[in-house]
VEXDREN-2710 file (C-alpha; in Angstrom, 1 decimal):
% VEXDREN-2710
k/r/px/py/pz
1/UNK/0.0/0.0/0.0
2/UNK/1.4/3.4/-0.9
3/UNK/2.1/5.6/2.0
4/UNK/-0.9/7.9/2.7
5/UNK/-3.2/6.1/0.2
6/UNK/-6.9/6.3/1.0
7/UNK/-7.5/2.9/-0.6
8/UNK/-5.9/-0.5/-0.2
9/UNK/-6.7/-2.4/-3.4
10/UNK/-4.0/-5.1/-3.7
11/UNK/-5.7/-8.4/-3.2
12/UNK/-2.7/-10.0/-1.5
13/UNK/-2.1/-7.0/0.8
14/UNK/-5.8/-7.2/1.8
15/UNK/-5.5/-10.9/2.6
16/UNK/-2.3/-10.3/4.6
17/UNK/-4.1/-7.7/6.7
18/UNK/-7.0/-10.2/7.3
19/UNK/-4.5/-12.9/8.3
20/UNK/-2.9/-10.5/10.8
21/UNK/-6.3/-9.9/12.3
22/UNK/-7.0/-13.6/12.6
23/UNK/-3.6/-14.2/14.3
24/UNK/-4.3/-11.3/16.8
25/UNK/-7.9/-12.6/17.5
26/UNK/-9.1/-9.2/16.4
27/UNK/-12.7/-8.2/16.0
28/UNK/-14.6/-6.9/13.0
29/UNK/-17.3/-4.3/13.6
30/UNK/-20.2/-5.6/11.4
31/UNK/-23.2/-3.5/10.4
32/UNK/-26.4/-4.5/8.6
33/UNK/-29.3/-2.2/8.3
34/UNK/-29.9/-0.9/11.9
35/UNK/-27.9/-3.8/13.5
36/UNK/-24.2/-3.3/14.6
37/UNK/-21.9/-5.5/16.7
38/UNK/-18.3/-6.7/16.9
39/UNK/-17.3/-10.3/16.2
40/UNK/-13.9/-12.1/16.3
41/UNK/-12.5/-13.0/12.9
42/UNK/-11.5/-16.6/12.7
43/UNK/-10.2/-17.4/9.2
44/UNK/-9.9/-16.4/5.6
45/UNK/-9.1/-18.6/2.6
46/UNK/-8.8/-16.2/-0.3
47/UNK/-12.4/-16.5/-1.2
48/UNK/-14.3/-16.1/2.1
49/UNK/-13.7/-14.9/5.5
50/UNK/-15.4/-16.2/8.6
51/UNK/-16.2/-14.5/11.9
52/UNK/-17.8/-16.0/15.0
53/UNK/-21.5/-15.2/15.0
54/UNK/-24.1/-17.6/16.3
55/UNK/-26.7/-19.0/13.9
56/UNK/-29.3/-17.5/16.3
57/UNK/-27.8/-14.0/15.8
58/UNK/-27.6/-14.4/12.1
59/UNK/-31.3/-15.3/12.1
60/UNK/-32.3/-12.4/14.4
61/UNK/-30.4/-10.0/12.1
62/UNK/-32.4/-11.4/9.1
63/UNK/-29.2/-12.0/7.1
64/UNK/-29.6/-13.6/3.7
65/UNK/-26.8/-14.8/1.4
66/UNK/-25.8/-12.1/-1.1
67/UNK/-26.8/-9.1/1.0
68/UNK/-24.2/-6.5/1.8
69/UNK/-22.5/-6.1/5.2
70/UNK/-20.5/-3.0/6.2
71/UNK/-17.3/-3.9/8.0
72/UNK/-14.9/-1.7/10.1
73/UNK/-11.5/-3.1/11.1
74/UNK/-8.2/-1.9/12.5
75/UNK/-4.9/-3.3/11.2
76/UNK/-1.6/-2.1/12.8
77/UNK/-3.4/0.9/14.3
78/UNK/-4.9/2.1/10.9
79/UNK/-8.7/2.1/10.6
80/UNK/-10.4/0.8/7.5
81/UNK/-14.0/0.3/6.2
82/UNK/-15.2/-2.0/3.5
83/UNK/-18.3/-3.7/2.1
84/UNK/-18.6/-7.5/1.7
85/UNK/-21.4/-9.9/0.7
86/UNK/-22.9/-12.3/3.2
87/UNK/-21.9/-15.8/2.0
88/UNK/-23.9/-18.1/4.3
89/UNK/-23.1/-19.7/7.6
90/UNK/-21.0/-22.7/8.6
91/UNK/-19.8/-24.6/11.6
92/UNK/-16.0/-24.5/11.7
93/UNK/-14.2/-26.6/14.3
94/UNK/-17.4/-26.7/16.3
95/UNK/-17.9/-22.9/16.1
96/UNK/-20.9/-21.3/14.5
97/UNK/-19.7/-18.7/12.0
98/UNK/-20.9/-16.2/9.5
99/UNK/-19.2/-16.2/6.1
100/UNK/-18.5/-13.2/3.9
101/UNK/-16.7/-12.5/0.7
102/UNK/-13.1/-11.1/0.9
103/UNK/-13.3/-7.3/0.5
104/UNK/-12.0/-6.0/-2.8
105/UNK/-11.1/-2.6/-1.4
106/UNK/-10.2/-1.4/2.1
107/UNK/-10.9/2.4/2.6
108/UNK/-9.0/4.3/5.2
109/UNK/-11.3/6.0/7.6
110/UNK/-8.7/8.0/9.6
111/UNK/-7.0/10.0/6.9
112/UNK/-6.8/13.0/9.2
113/UNK/-4.0/11.4/11.1
114/UNK/-0.3/11.8/10.4
115/UNK/0.0/8.1/10.0
116/UNK/1.3/6.9/6.6
117/UNK/3.3/4.1/8.1
118/UNK/2.9/2.3/11.4
119/UNK/5.7/-0.2/12.1
120/UNK/5.3/-3.7/13.3
121/UNK/7.6/-3.6/16.4
122/UNK/8.3/-7.3/16.1
123/UNK/10.6/-6.3/13.3
124/UNK/11.4/-2.7/14.0
125/UNK/12.5/-1.2/17.4
126/UNK/10.5/1.4/19.1
127/UNK/11.7/4.9/18.3
128/UNK/12.1/7.4/21.1
129/UNK/11.9/11.2/20.5
130/UNK/11.9/14.4/22.5
131/UNK/9.9/17.5/21.7
132/UNK/9.4/20.9/23.4
133/UNK/6.5/23.3/24.0
134/UNK/6.6/27.1/23.9
135/UNK/7.8/27.2/27.5
136/UNK/10.9/25.1/26.5
137/UNK/9.8/22.1/28.6
138/UNK/11.4/18.9/27.2
139/UNK/8.9/16.2/26.7
140/UNK/9.8/12.5/26.1
141/UNK/7.7/10.4/23.7
142/UNK/7.7/7.2/21.6
143/UNK/6.7/7.3/17.9
144/UNK/3.5/5.6/17.2
145/UNK/3.2/6.4/13.5
146/UNK/5.3/8.0/10.8
147/UNK/3.8/10.4/8.3
148/UNK/5.2/12.3/5.4
149/UNK/4.0/15.5/6.9
150/UNK/4.6/14.7/10.6
151/UNK/4.4/12.1/13.3
152/UNK/2.2/10.8/16.1
153/UNK/3.9/10.3/19.5
154/UNK/2.8/8.8/22.8
155/UNK/4.0/10.4/26.0
156/UNK/6.5/8.2/27.9
157/UNK/5.1/9.5/31.2
158/UNK/1.5/8.4/30.9
159/UNK/0.7/10.3/34.2
160/UNK/1.3/13.6/32.5
161/UNK/-1.7/15.5/31.3
162/UNK/-1.1/16.4/27.7
163/UNK/-3.5/19.3/27.9
164/UNK/-1.4/20.9/30.5
165/UNK/1.7/20.6/28.3
166/UNK/0.5/21.5/24.8
167/UNK/-2.1/23.6/23.0
168/UNK/-3.5/23.2/19.5
169/UNK/-1.3/25.0/17.0
170/UNK/1.6/25.4/19.5
171/UNK/5.1/25.3/18.1
172/UNK/7.4/22.5/19.1
173/UNK/10.9/21.4/18.2
174/UNK/11.2/17.7/17.4
175/UNK/14.3/15.6/17.9
176/UNK/14.2/12.0/16.6
177/UNK/17.2/9.7/16.1
178/UNK/16.8/7.3/13.2
179/UNK/19.2/4.9/11.5
180/UNK/22.6/5.3/9.9
181/UNK/23.4/8.5/11.8
182/UNK/20.2/10.1/10.5
183/UNK/18.7/12.4/13.0
184/UNK/15.5/14.3/12.3
185/UNK/15.4/17.7/14.0
186/UNK/12.5/19.7/12.7
187/UNK/10.2/22.5/13.8
188/UNK/6.6/21.4/14.1
189/UNK/3.2/22.5/15.3
190/UNK/0.6/20.6/17.3
191/UNK/-1.9/19.3/14.8
192/UNK/-4.1/17.3/17.3
193/UNK/-3.8/15.4/20.5
194/UNK/-5.7/12.8/22.6
195/UNK/-5.4/11.5/26.1
196/UNK/-1.8/10.5/25.7
197/UNK/-1.2/11.1/22.0
198/UNK/0.0/14.1/20.0
199/UNK/0.3/14.7/16.3
200/UNK/3.1/17.0/15.3
201/UNK/3.1/18.5/11.8
202/UNK/6.3/19.8/10.1
203/UNK/6.3/23.5/9.5
204/UNK/7.5/25.3/6.4
205/UNK/10.7/26.2/8.3
206/UNK/11.8/22.5/8.4
207/UNK/14.9/21.7/6.4
208/UNK/13.7/20.4/3.0
209/UNK/16.7/18.1/2.4
210/UNK/16.4/16.6/5.9
211/UNK/12.7/15.9/5.3
212/UNK/13.5/14.2/2.0
213/UNK/16.0/11.9/3.8
214/UNK/13.4/11.2/6.5
215/UNK/10.8/10.3/3.8
216/UNK/13.2/8.1/2.0
217/UNK/13.9/6.3/5.3
218/UNK/10.2/5.7/5.7
219/UNK/10.1/4.1/2.2
220/UNK/13.0/1.8/3.1
221/UNK/11.3/0.7/6.4
222/UNK/8.1/0.0/4.6
223/UNK/9.8/-2.2/2.0
224/UNK/11.5/-4.2/4.8
225/UNK/8.1/-4.6/6.6
226/UNK/6.4/-5.7/3.4
227/UNK/9.1/-8.4/3.0
228/UNK/8.4/-9.7/6.5
229/UNK/4.7/-9.6/5.7
230/UNK/5.1/-11.8/2.6
231/UNK/7.2/-14.3/4.5
232/UNK/4.4/-14.7/7.1
233/UNK/1.6/-14.8/4.5
234/UNK/-0.1/-18.1/3.8
235/UNK/-1.5/-18.2/0.3
236/UNK/-3.7/-21.1/1.1
237/UNK/-5.5/-19.2/3.9
238/UNK/-5.5/-18.8/7.6
239/UNK/-7.4/-21.4/9.5
240/UNK/-7.4/-19.6/12.9
241/UNK/-9.8/-22.1/14.6
242/UNK/-7.6/-25.1/13.7
243/UNK/-4.3/-23.2/14.3
244/UNK/-5.5/-22.1/17.7
245/UNK/-6.5/-25.5/18.8
246/UNK/-3.2/-27.0/17.6
247/UNK/-1.3/-24.3/19.5
248/UNK/-3.4/-25.1/22.5
249/UNK/-2.4/-28.7/22.9
250/UNK/-1.5/-27.7/26.4
251/UNK/-4.7/-25.9/27.3
252/UNK/-4.5/-22.8/29.5
253/UNK/-5.4/-23.1/33.2
254/UNK/-7.3/-20.8/35.4
255/UNK/-5.4/-17.9/37.1
256/UNK/-6.5/-16.6/40.5
257/UNK/-6.6/-12.9/40.3
258/UNK/-8.1/-12.2/43.8
259/UNK/-7.4/-14.9/46.3
260/UNK/-10.2/-14.9/48.8
261/UNK/-13.5/-16.7/49.6
262/UNK/-16.1/-17.0/48.1
263/UNK/-14.3/-17.5/44.8
264/UNK/-16.0/-16.7/41.5
265/UNK/-14.7/-18.3/38.3
266/UNK/-14.9/-15.9/35.2
267/UNK/-14.7/-17.4/31.7
268/UNK/-13.5/-14.8/29.3
269/UNK/-10.8/-14.0/26.7
270/UNK/-10.5/-10.4/27.9
271/UNK/-7.9/-10.2/30.7
272/UNK/-8.4/-6.5/31.0
273/UNK/-12.0/-7.0/31.8
274/UNK/-11.1/-9.8/34.3
275/UNK/-8.7/-7.5/36.1
276/UNK/-11.2/-4.7/36.2
277/UNK/-13.9/-7.0/37.6
278/UNK/-11.5/-8.5/40.1
279/UNK/-10.5/-5.1/41.4
280/UNK/-14.1/-4.1/41.7
281/UNK/-15.2/-7.2/43.5
282/UNK/-12.1/-7.7/45.7
283/UNK/-13.6/-6.5/49.0
284/UNK/-16.3/-9.1/48.9
285/UNK/-15.3/-11.9/46.4
286/UNK/-12.3/-13.7/45.1
287/UNK/-11.9/-14.1/41.3
288/UNK/-10.3/-16.6/39.1
289/UNK/-10.1/-16.2/35.3
290/UNK/-10.0/-18.9/32.6
291/UNK/-9.5/-18.1/28.9
292/UNK/-11.4/-21.2/27.8
293/UNK/-10.6/-22.7/24.4
294/UNK/-12.0/-26.2/24.4
295/UNK/-12.6/-29.3/26.6
296/UNK/-14.1/-29.7/30.1
297/UNK/-13.8/-26.5/32.2
298/UNK/-13.2/-28.3/35.4
299/UNK/-10.1/-30.1/34.0
300/UNK/-8.5/-26.6/33.6
301/UNK/-8.9/-25.6/37.2
302/UNK/-5.9/-27.2/39.0
303/UNK/-5.5/-26.0/42.6
304/UNK/-9.1/-24.8/42.6
305/UNK/-11.2/-27.9/42.2
306/UNK/-11.2/-30.6/44.9
307/UNK/-9.1/-33.7/44.9
308/UNK/-12.3/-35.7/45.0
309/UNK/-13.4/-34.3/41.6
310/UNK/-15.7/-31.7/43.1
311/UNK/-15.7/-28.1/42.0
312/UNK/-13.7/-27.2/45.1
313/UNK/-13.4/-23.5/45.8
314/UNK/-15.6/-22.3/43.0
315/UNK/-18.9/-20.9/44.3
316/UNK/-20.2/-19.2/41.1
317/UNK/-19.3/-19.2/37.4
318/UNK/-19.6/-16.1/35.2
319/UNK/-19.5/-16.5/31.4
320/UNK/-18.5/-13.4/29.6
321/UNK/-19.9/-12.6/26.1
322/UNK/-16.4/-12.5/24.7
323/UNK/-15.0/-16.0/24.6
324/UNK/-12.1/-17.4/22.5
325/UNK/-14.1/-19.9/20.4
326/UNK/-17.4/-21.2/21.8
327/UNK/-20.5/-19.1/22.2
328/UNK/-21.6/-18.2/25.8
329/UNK/-24.8/-20.2/25.4
330/UNK/-22.9/-23.3/24.2
331/UNK/-20.4/-23.1/27.0
332/UNK/-23.3/-22.7/29.5
333/UNK/-25.0/-25.8/28.2
334/UNK/-21.7/-27.7/28.4
335/UNK/-21.2/-26.7/32.1
336/UNK/-24.7/-27.5/33.2
337/UNK/-25.6/-30.5/31.0
338/UNK/-22.3/-32.2/30.4
339/UNK/-20.2/-31.3/33.4
340/UNK/-23.0/-31.1/35.9
341/UNK/-21.7/-27.9/37.4
342/UNK/-23.4/-27.6/40.9
343/UNK/-22.9/-23.9/41.4
344/UNK/-24.9/-21.1/39.8
345/UNK/-23.8/-20.1/36.3
346/UNK/-24.5/-16.5/35.2
347/UNK/-24.0/-15.0/31.7
348/UNK/-22.6/-11.4/31.6
349/UNK/-22.4/-9.0/28.7
350/UNK/-24.0/-5.8/27.4
351/UNK/-27.3/-4.4/28.5
352/UNK/-28.6/-4.2/24.9
353/UNK/-31.7/-6.5/24.6
354/UNK/-31.1/-7.5/28.2
355/UNK/-34.5/-9.2/28.6
356/UNK/-34.0/-11.3/25.5
357/UNK/-30.5/-12.3/26.5
358/UNK/-31.8/-13.3/30.0
359/UNK/-34.4/-15.5/28.4
360/UNK/-31.8/-17.3/26.2
361/UNK/-29.5/-17.6/29.3
362/UNK/-32.2/-19.3/31.4
363/UNK/-33.0/-21.6/28.5
364/UNK/-29.3/-22.7/28.3
365/UNK/-29.3/-23.5/32.0
366/UNK/-27.9/-20.3/33.6
367/UNK/-29.6/-18.8/36.6
368/UNK/-29.4/-15.2/35.4
369/UNK/-28.0/-12.7/32.9
370/UNK/-26.2/-9.6/34.3
371/UNK/-25.3/-6.6/32.3
372/UNK/-21.6/-5.5/32.9
373/UNK/-21.5/-3.0/30.0
374/UNK/-21.9/-0.3/31.2
375/UNK/-20.0/-1.2/34.3
376/UNK/-22.3/-0.4/37.3
377/UNK/-20.4/-2.0/40.2
378/UNK/-23.0/-1.6/42.9
379/UNK/-25.6/-3.3/40.7
380/UNK/-23.3/-6.1/39.8
381/UNK/-22.3/-6.7/43.4
382/UNK/-25.9/-6.8/44.5
383/UNK/-26.9/-9.3/41.8
384/UNK/-24.0/-11.6/42.5
385/UNK/-24.4/-11.4/46.3
386/UNK/-28.2/-12.1/46.1
387/UNK/-27.6/-15.1/43.8
388/UNK/-24.9/-16.6/46.0
389/UNK/-26.9/-16.2/49.2
390/UNK/-29.9/-17.7/47.5
391/UNK/-28.0/-20.8/46.4
392/UNK/-25.9/-21.3/49.5
393/UNK/-29.1/-21.0/51.6
394/UNK/-30.8/-23.9/49.8
END
């Protein structure tokens, strides 16, 4: 893809981007008519891509083969939009999926940014820079993206308030060491900033010859990155479900995040959500997290389940709406019907269509559905506490 291009049209480059998303367990934002939700992309084979979406959800959306879906995705920090055609549904490695055609074009939706090239830091070291404000304060940052007309930097000290350091349009002097004794020193102005991010645009006073050297350096780095990308590319397609299961021959085990009684087991792929929930519940509950992939849940709880085969310390199971492979309802049925889980199972997720989701949860064997997005800690605590007292009182 040419630096700064609004469109990505090369078929192989598009497939490479999709394979990176599969490898990163990334999510696609899918829109159809007035419906919109995010789903994990699982695989692509050059003709179709598959993302995890239950057949029930496909039916409720009213999706029919051949109808268009609008997708949003983020690859290496760059945001894209595209349109694909719904290509049916299929069970892949036991997972219900929605199929779609491979997009012919990816359109950048963030062209306002100074981000023509974002490096993959697996192959390129992080670049550190310093810049100043009009009060001559020296600010340390790391380069997030390189642009022909400027750069995006993240503050190294994330406790600093960027709004106290900089103002829109403020002049700044950038100092960025590059390779082969090339050092970019250039006057800039603040083009935009976020919570911990600033975009610095080169001014007309910047040295023209030095900027050309810098832009040539970007081209060289992009060529190297494209070479690595082609080495990693699989022309036959990326079977993420199969690859993940093969990589998971030694299945993950539960991690105790808050060690106290009563202990709640949370099944989720989102460790950041688990940490947040554990911190919020820590005064009243313990919390263990399991990023479940396949197989019996109880077998993946060493040190938590009892030696006699009981569920040991676990007093409640929460199933998050973001799982690695299985759907929450499928995993709930497995726990209740196949594993005979004796403790209450609760599904947790967004508050959208909460009554409908609670109905489906109860049908699958759960005792409740609790909304955790938005995160209202007092409500969550009360619901969990009431459920636990109800079951331990029986």
